[in-house]
N, C-alpha and C positions, 0 to 999 in steps of 0.2 A: 352443313354448318359453315359459317364464314370463318376464314382463317386470316388473322392480321399478319400481313407481310411486312409493312414498313409504315411508320408514322413519320410525317414530315411537315415542316412549315412551308407555305406557298404564298407568294405574293399574287395579287389580283391580276398582275400582268401575265401570269402563266395560263390564262384562259382566253379562248377565242372571243367569246361574247360576254363582256362584262355585265351587260344588262340582265343576264340570266340569273345573277346571284344576289342574295340578300346581304351577304357580308361585304365588308370593305377590304382594304389592302392587306390586312394582317390575319387572313383566314388560316385555319389549320386543317389539314386533310389527313385521312387515313386510307391507305391503299388496301383494299379488301380483296381476297381471292374468291371471285365469283365468276365461274366460266371463263377461265384464262384472263383474269384481271380486267373484266369489262366495266367495273364500276368503281367510282371513288366517292366516299362519303365526305362531304364538305361540312365541317363543324363551325360553330359560331366563333366570333372573334375573341371571345373570352377564353383563354387557355385553361381556366380552372373549371369550365363547364364541359359536359359531354353531350350537349344538345346538338342534334344534327339539323342543319338548316336546309340542306338540299343534297340531292344525289345526282351524279353526272357520269356519263360513260367516259372511260379512259381515253377514247379517241378524241375527246374534246380538248385534251391537254396539249399545249404546245411543247416543243422540246425545251428542256431547261436551258437557261442562257449560257452557262459555261460548264465544262466538264467538272471543274472544281466544286461546283454547287449542285451536282447531280443529286437528286433526292435520295438515292440509295448510298451516297457517300457523304452524308452530313457529318461533320467532325464532332466527336464528343468532347474534345479539348481544342483550345484555340489560343494563339498568341500573336501579337503583332503591334505595330504602332497605330494609335488612334489619336484624334484630336478631341480633347475633353473640355467642356465648359467649366471654369473654375467656380468655387464657392458652393456652399450648401444650397443656396437658392439660385445658383447659376448666374450670379451677378458679376462674376469676374471674367477676365478675358479667356479666350481659348488657349489651351496649352497642349503641346504634343506629349503624349505619355506612352510608355510601353505597357501594354495590357495583356494579362494572362487569364485564362479560364481553364481550370483543371477538371471541370465537370461538377464541382461542388462549390468552388469559391472563385469569384472574379476579383483580381487585384490589379492595381495600376501603380507604376513606378515612374520616377523622374527619368531614369535612363535604363536602357537595355543592359542587363548584366548586374543590376543592383541586387543585393541579397534580399531574401524573403523578409528579413526583419526590417527592411527599409521601404516596404510598401507604403504608399500614401493612404490606402484604404483597402478594406476587405469587405466584399459584398457576398453574403452567403446565398446559396441557391434557394433556401427556404424563405428568404426575404423578397425574392423576385416575384413580381406579380404579372408583369407583361412586358413585351418588347414591341416597339412600334417604329415603323419607318415614317419619317417626317418629311413633308414637302417644304423645302427651304431654299429660296432662290439664291441666298448668299452661300449657304453650305449645302452643296448638292447631295452628298451621300450621307445624310444625317439619319440617325436613329436614336430613340429614347429608351432607356431601360428604367421601367417603373418599379420602384421598391417601396417598402413600408416608409411612409412619411418623406419620400424624396423621389425626384426624377433625375437620373444621370443623363446628360446630353453628350452624344459622341458624333463625330463624322469621320468617315474613312477617306482615303486618297483615291479610291476607285469604286465604281458600282459593284464590281465583283467582290471586292473586299468587304464592302458594306453588307452585301447579301450573305456572304459567308458567316459574318458575325451574327446577323439576325437569325440565320438558320441554326447555328450551333446553340444559341441561347434559347430559341424557340423550342428546339428538341429537348433541351435539358429541363426547361420549365415544365414541359408537358409530361416528362417522365417522373417528375418529382411527386412523391406521395407522402404527405405529412405524417401518416401513421408509421412510415418507415424511418422518419427522422424526428423523433420526439424532441421538441424544442424546449430548452430550459432557459430561464431568464439569465442573460449574460452569455448564452451560447457556450463556446468552449471555455469561457472564463467564469462559468457559473460556480457558485459557492467558493469565492476567492479566499485565499489565505489571509489577505489583508485588503481593505478597500477604504475609500473616503475621498473627501475633497482636498485638493492642494492647489496652490497657485503655481502656474508654469510660465516660464519666460519664453517669449517668441525667439526665433532664430536670428532675427535681425540684430545688428549691433546695438541699436537703441530701443529694441523692442521691450514693451512692458510686460506685466504679468497678467494672466487671465486664469480664472478659476476653471479647473478641470476635474472630472471625476476619475479616480485612479483605482485600478484593480490589479492585484498581484496574485498569481496562482502558479505554484510550482516554480519554474524558471522563467515564466512569461510575465511581463509588465506591460499593461495597456492603459492608455489614457483616452478619455472620451470628452466630448463637448458638454454633455449633460448626463445625469443619472439615467434618464429615459433612453439615451443612446446605449448605455451599458445594458439596460434591460433588453433592448432590441439587438444586442450584439453588433453594434456599429462603432467600433473604435476609430479614433483618429489615427492611431499608430500602435503597433505592438513591438516591444523590444524583447530580444532574447538575452536574458541576463548573463548567461554563461559567456557571452561575447563582450562583456562590459566590466567596468569597475565602478565603485561608488565611493564617494568621500564627502564629508561635511565641507561646506564652503565657509572658511573662516574669514574671507576677505570682506564680506558684507557686514560691516559693523552693526550690531543690533538686530540683524536679520537672520532668521533660522533657515538657512538654505542648504541644499545638498546637490551634488552634480553627478549625473550618470554619464560616463564617457565610454563610447563604443570603440571597438577595435579599429574602425575607420576614422577615429579621432573626432567624430561628431559628438557634441555634448548636449545634454538636456538638463536644465536648471529648474529645480522645484523649491518652493518655499512653504514651510509649515507655520502653524500658529504659535508654537513655542518650542523650547529646546527639547523637552521630553518627547514631543511628537516627532521631532527630527531624529532623535536617537532611536525611536521605535522603527521609523521607516528605514534608516540606514541599517539597522540590525536585520530587519525583515529582508531587505534587498541583498544583504550579504549572504543570508541563508539561501536566497533564490539563486545566487551565483554558484554557491557550493552545490546546490541541487542540480543545476544544469550542466555542471562540468562532466565531461566524459569519464566513464569508469576506466581505471587504469590497472594493469596487472600488478599483483603484489606477491611477495615471497613469503611463504609460510615456513618452509624448511629448505635447506640447501638442495638445489637441483630441481625444486618443484615450484612451478609458477601457479598462482591462484588469483582469482578475481575476488572482488568484494562479496560476490554471492557465495563463493567457497568459504570465506571467512564467516559470513553470516550463518551458513549451514552448520559450521563447527560450533559457533556460539549458541545456536538454537538446539544443540544437543541437550542443553538445559532448557526444557520447554517454556519456562517462565520468561526466557529472553525473546520469545516470539511476540510479546506485546510490550509496549513502552512501560517503563517503571512508574511513570507519573500520570499517564492517561491511557486510553484504550486504543491508541494507534497501533496497527499491526506492523510487523517486520521493522522494528527500530534499527536504524543504521548508524547511530552515534553512541559511542561508549563514554560513560563517565568513569575513566580508568582508575581514578583514585578511590572510587567507591565500589567498583566491580559490577556496575549496572548498565543496562542499555536503555536509551531514550530515543524518541523520534526527533525529527529535525525541528519541529516547533518548540518542543521542550528544551532541546539543546541550546536554542538561542537564549532562553532565560538562564540556563546554567552558565553559559559563557558570560552573560552580563553580570553575574555575581562575582566573577574573578576566579583565577586559577587557584587561589588559596582556599576556595570552597569546592569548586568543581573543575577538574581537568577533563575537558571534552575533546574527544578525538573521533574523526570520521573513518568509517570502513573504506570509503572510496578515496579519500584525499590524503590521509596520514598513513600511507602504506608502510612506511619504514618502521612504525612502532608496533605493528601487530605481530609480535613474536609468538612462538608456541607457548612460552611461559605466560605471557599476558592473556592469551586466549584461554588457557587453563584456569587462570585466576578468575576471568569473567564467567567461565562455566561453573566454577566452584562456588563463588558467591551468588551471582545471578540475581535476577529481580525479586524472586520470592524471598530468599534469605535476606537480601538487602532491605526489602520493605518490612520484614518482620522486626528489623531494628529501627528503621527510620519512621515507621508508622505504627509502632507498638501501641501507642495510646490514641490512635486515629480511628474513629468509628464511622466516618462518613463514607459515601459511595465513591467509586473510582471516577475520575474526570472523563467525560466523553472526548473523543478525538477532536471534535470541532468546537470545543469549548472556547469562549471568548478569551482573548489574550490577557486581559486584566485579571480574570479569575485564575487562569493558568499560572500567571506570574506570581500572584499572591500566594497560591497554594505551594508552588515550588520554593519560594523564598521562606515561607513558614516552615516547610519541611526540612530544608537543608541549612539555610542561613540562620534562622531563629531557633532551629532544633526543637520545634514545639512538641513533637510526639515521640522522642527517643526515650529510652529508659532513663530514669532520674539518676543524676550523678550522686556518688556516695560521699562526696565532700573531701576527697583526698587532695593533697597538694600536688603541684606539677611534678615535684621530685618523686613523690610516692607513686603517682600514675606512671611515670617513666620507668621506675623500678619494676612495677607490675608488667609493663610492656616488655621488659627484658625477659621476663618469665614466659609471657604469652608467645613471643616470636620463636621460642624453642619448641613449640607445639604446632599442631596442624589446625588450631582453632582460629580461623581467619576472622570470624565475626567478633570474637573477643578482642583481637588486635584492632579491628576497625572501631570498636566501641571505645577503647582506651585512647586511640588517636583523636576521635571526635571529642572526647571530654578534655583533651589538652595534653596528653602525653607527648613528649618530645621525640620525634623520629631520629633526631641527631644526638640523643642522649649518650654520654660517655661515662662508663663506670670508672670511678677513680681508684687507682691502685689495684687494678685488675691483675691477677697473677699471670694470666695468659694474655699477651699483648694483642693476639688476634681476636680476642673476645672482649675487648674493652668498650665496645659500642653495641647498640641495639642491632645494627646491621651485621656487625661481626658475629654476634651470637647466632643470628638466623643462618648465616653462612656456615658457621661451624657445625650447627645442628642439622645441616642439609635440608633446610626448609625453603625450597626455591620459591614457593608461592608467597611465603612471608617476606622473603627478600624483595620480590616484585612489588608487593603491596607497600612495603616501606619505601622503596625507591619512587613509586608513584605518588607517595605522600611526602616526599622531600628529603629522604635520607640520601646522603652522598658520602662515599668513602674516598679519601685522598691519601696518597703516600707522602708522608712528611718524616724525614729522618729515618726512612726505611721501615717505619711502623705505621699501621693503619690508624689514622686519627680522623675524626669527623670535623669538618670545617663548614660552617654555615655563615655565609656572607649576607648581612642584612643591615638596614639602617632606617631609622625614623626620625623625623624632625621637621622644623619649619624652613621653607625656602620661599624666596620671592620668585614669581614666574610671570612672564609676559605672554601675550597672545601671539598668534602666528605672524602678526604685523610688527612684532617686537616693540610694542608701545604699551604703556599702562601696566606698571608692575603691581602685582597683587600677592599678598602673603597667603601661602597655602600650606596645609599639613600634608607632608609627603612620606610615602613608605616605599622602601626598596628591598627586594628579596630575591635571592638567586633562583628561586623556584617560581614565584608568582609574578615577578617583574616589578614595574614601577607604577604607582598610582598616586593621585593627589586629590585632596578633599578641601572643602571650604574651611573646615576647622577640625580640630582633633576629635571632637565629639560626634561629627557627622559620619554616618556609615555610607551615604550615597556618594559614589565617586563622581568627580567632575571630568576625569579623563584618566587614561592609563595606556601603557604599551607593554607588550610581553618581552621576556628576555630574548627570544629569538628574533625580535624586530630590532634590537639595539645593534648599532654598527660601531660607534666610537663615542668617546667622551674627551673633552679638551677644555682648557682654560680659554676665556675670551677677553684678552687684554684690551682689545679695541673697545668692546662694550664697557669694560670697567673704567676706561679712561673717558668715555663719553659722558657719564653721569657720576660725579663723585659720591653721590648718595648710595650708589650700588657698586662698590669697588671689587666685589669678590664673585665675579661672573664665571659661569662655565656653561658649556653646550653639550647636549646629548643628541646625537644624530641617529635617527631610525630610518627604516626603509621609506616611510611616508613623508617625514619632515624633520626639521631640527627644532629642539626645545631649548629655550634659553632660561637659565636659572641664576639666582644670586644667593649666596650663603651669607650668614650673619658675621662670619669672621674668617680670617685666613686659615685657621685651624680646621674649622668646619668645611671650608672649601676643599682643603687637602683630603679630609676624611671622605667626603662625598665622592671625589674623583677616584680615590683609592678603591672604594667599594664598587663603584661602577666599573672600574678597570678590571677588577677580579671577576665580576659577574658576567660582563659582556661575552657572549658566546664566541668561542674560537671558530664556530662555523658561520659567523656572520658574513664573512667574505665569500664563503662557498655559496650562500644563498644568492649572491649577485654574480657568481661565475668568476670570481677573482681569487688570487692566492692571498691577498691582504688588501684591506682598504682602511682609510682613516685620514685624519688631519695631521699634517706635519708643518713645522715652520721652516721656510726656505730663506737662506740669507740672500739678500739682494747683491748681485755681483758688482753693482755700481755704488753700493752704499754698505760698507763693511758692518756698520752697526744696525742696519735695517733688516728686520726679519718680517717676512710676510706669511700669513697663514694660508695654506693651500690644501685642497682635497687631493690625496694621492691614491692611486690604484696600482696594484702589482699583478701582472698576469704573464706567466712564463718569463721571458727575458725582456719584457717591456714594462717600464715604470712610467706612469703617466700622471700629470697633475694639471689642474685647471688654473687658468689665470683669473684676472679680476672678473671677466665675463665667463659665464659657465661654458659657453661654446668654445672658448679659447683654450685648447688643449695642447700641452707639450709632451712629447714622447721621448723618453731616454732609452737608448738602445743598450741594454745591459751586456750584450755580447762584446762591447768595446771596453768593458771595465778592466782597468789596470789593477786597482786596489780598492778594497772596502776597509775604511778606517773605523774601528769600533769605538764606542764611548769609553771614557776613562772612568772605571768603576771607583777609583780612589779619589777622584777630583771633586770639584764643586758640583752643585746640582746641574749647572749648565753643561759642565764637562761630562756628567753622567748621562745626560739626555741628548748629547750632540754626536753625530757621526757623519762620515763623508763618503761620497761615491765619486771615485776618481776615474775620469775618462781622459784620453789623450788631449782632447781639445778644451776640457773644462773640469773643474771640481765643483760638485754639488755639496754645499754645507746644509745639513738638515738637522732639525731638532724636534724631539718628541716631547710630550707633556710630562711623562714620567720615565724613570730609568727602566721600569719593566716594559713599557711600550717601545722604548728605544731598542731594548734587547730583542723583542719580538720582530721588529722591523729588520734588524741586522740578521737574525736567523732566517727570515723569509728571503732576504736578498742573497744570503750565502747559498741558499738552496738553488739559486739560479746559476751558480758557479760550479767549476770542477776543482780548481786548485784551491787549497787552503781550507777545505772542509773535511770532516770525517768521512772515511770510505763508506760507512753504512748509510750516509745521506746523499751519496753521489748518484748520478744517473747510471743505470745498469744496462748491460747488453741483454739480448734475448735469453742468454743462459744464466742471468743473474749475477754476472761479474761486473764490478765497477769498471767503467769504460777506460779509465786511466790505467788500471791494472791490465786490462785486455790489450791496450796499445803497447804496453811494456813487453808483454809476453809475445806479441806479434813481432816486435823489434828483435827480441832474442831469437825467435824462430828464424828470422831472416838473416841475422848476422852471427848467430852462434855465440858460444862462450869463450872461444879460443883466440879471438882476434886481439893481438897484443895492444895494450894501452887504451882499448875502447872503454873499459869500465873502471880504469884506474885514475884517469885524469878528469877533473871537473870541466864542464863546458863553459863557454864564455857567458858572462852574465847577460849581455845584450841578447844573445841567442836564447838563453833560458827564459828571459822575460817575453821574448817574441813567441816562444813555444807555449808558455802559460797563457798568453793572450789568445793564441789560436785555439787552445783547448777550451777556454771560456766562451769563445765565440761560437764554436761548433765542436763539441766533444766527439761527435760521431764522424767528423770529416776526415 
């Protein structure tokens, strides 16, 4: 019986007598073990055929041209520089490309070292039909790779390199068996999460837009020249979304565009047919980014580190949490934490689009800090079965399939949670009556009853008037007193917050609704909008008070600062009451109807803005302050300030123009005058040897916060409990005093009786503030 020893491609130049063979220069041979390898079967030039054209003794073979291309050392993978003819029809000039072949895919890149996501094209092994060496007087070491509907033209820098590429690709094509690689339409992008035609802008400065077919699956985003190219798995480019961010492009007036920016700062601009389509794509791409991000360790209990899989395993101790609450997708990894239910990533996008006042969606992988033991117990206790018995009580339809169309998915979820179409019918009680019933429910273990009352409108911040026990004057206080930790968690996830005011627990809920004028991102074209602000759900604006569809919003965690805009107010007398809210993504400019409304909006925003906003950017404090011009005593200029450690920085007129104030040199921090005018209450000074910085905040509260943050950078003049500590937990200034006593003792006459010289004391304090540990 013949034993196959090695299959190899062989050019016609490998034989002594070319006239003896029927095939031409791209023949394929199989070395067969017959009496010490005496025979070679020469197959036809079509690599997909197994027809043998001729048989020839091994002795008729010449020695292979180079050791690198020895038939028994044909590489299964290959990489190197090749020259490639540009254009789909090879109508463009030759360009040098870095080409890689991993045995399954051939990719080419502009430069060696480019990331996988930056490949110019991907050619699957299953698409390859043939490889041919071509006689070309101009390009001597040329070969063509024939694929479905296209021929790629390459030439190498040497005959040996050309032969090596031809050998590697020949061998791979011959090994390929279609039955081992069942091809699906779209290849790796088959059954995409979202697809369709969009306009894409070229990369040139003045490049126009061309229609491209787009497919999004998991964390991969691919665009194709035609839909047929998608079917044949021939993308122009594939982007890895976890290496990118996406944002709507508001600069193109009247055009619905969005931009994908990669970590290498390369941008891709796309245009949709309408605003709704843009929102859908931005939302889908945001989901793709979250999907692609690496899993990070999370903490379940002190001293124990867990991954998202560990948390999922705990949540799935309730078996109903193994399937999405809204469709049949397995292993949902997103929690609707204010409802105690688990959903898949596709359904989570719809939940997020409804706003946090309806669904608070958190990821197992990304929101690691919120998955406490108590929250996990809450999600186990309610779970998808119990939750759906409430939300789908009057629903008689079938469960949505995992691959349901987005429109059907969205309509179902909005009907279920936003319109509350299938929940038990309300009994008609007033909000006051419902809130009193809630006070009773939270003292029990009946979580579903509490969820029902909250859904019908009971106030999680309800306060019992004239309560005999001050610790039980609120819904949350009652739950705490009764020891119902899961009720406490459910209330907090639905907006209950307890604050200490006058040493007694009182519920404070900051919110405001009303009309504001708003500009676009280019700060032109004021439009009147109905706006809502809430300490739990954030800010949203609508076309009118009766519209339920949001035009835009931002979450509490995104807010960084709020401040008056006197420059904008002076620019147009028709809009004199302007203020700006800065978020991580952009600044929003608004105008109130009156001075009183302006003060009220700024007050509520100031109370709501998260104290962690600076932490999100890695600073101790951030925000706008007004700085007095040293050359113009009456001139105040609005500047963006950041505080980190002992460095206070602010931007000049140009954003790149940054001034850094070294707080180690501070001689004095002059606090605002609490009893003075509004200007005196909001003004403070940072005194350095060479200069005094006169600064002013928007509100007295903001000025207080800035002073507190600045004092924390100092040693002298602040409470001991807020000073820097030694490794043993002692304030450094106390530690230094003890060291002094240890060195000099308590017996030295006059040492502790006489005051030091003021100049020396000032110098000592300055040295402490510059480096307390020195």
